[in-house]
Residue, then its C-alpha position, 0 to 999 in steps of 0.5 A: m484357382k482363386k488367388d488369396i490376396n492375404f497370402l503375402p501378409k500371412l507368409e510375412k507373419a509366419i516368417q516373423d513368428k519363426y525367425g523374428s522381426n529382422a527377417i522381414r525388414n525392408y532393405k530400404d528401411l535399413p540405416e545408410d551405413f549398414k547398407n554401405s557395409l552390406a554392399a561392400e560385403i556383397q562386392d567382396f564376396e562376388y570378387k572372391i567368386e570371380q577369383k575362384k573361377m579364374q583359378k587353375p584346377s588342382k590335380h592329384f598325382d601319386g597321392f599328392f595334391i598339387i595346387g593349380s596355381l603351382i602348375k605352369e601351363n605355358n610349355s615354352e617355360r617347361v624347359c629345365k634351366v639346368c639341363d635343357s630337358f623338357s618334361f610333362d611329368i606332373s611330379d616335376e611341377i613342384y620342383f620346377h615351380r620353386f627351383d626352375c629345374y626338374q627333379k633329377c637336377y634338384i636331387q643332383f644340384v639343389e638338395d641340401r644346397e638350397e641357399r646356394w641355389m637361391s643366391g643364383w649359383r647354377p652348374n656349368k652347362e658345358k659339361n654333361i651334367h647327368e653323366s656319371 
């Protein structure tokens, strides 16, 4: 098969006719400030791609969509600060991330008292808190 030496010029001409002369401009011919802004955009885009790769995957649970950054993977941090219980239940992740306690402790101690909880109040651990 014989190569057509005019293939590239014909291709450039077809691209120029279809998309305009800016579509075939040489990068070296662009102004320096435009090159710098383009390089900054490329660097920002690559950074965002790297950040996206490092994100934890999100999970679906019982009709809820839980963002991966809210899910703690370190099991030593999965002990409830109130009742010292340990949970792998994904529904507890939301409460644990925000209040450092699981759902049952949230319902008993935090619900409708969030300002008090956020100011640092915690129930007394000496008495059995889930006994009723």
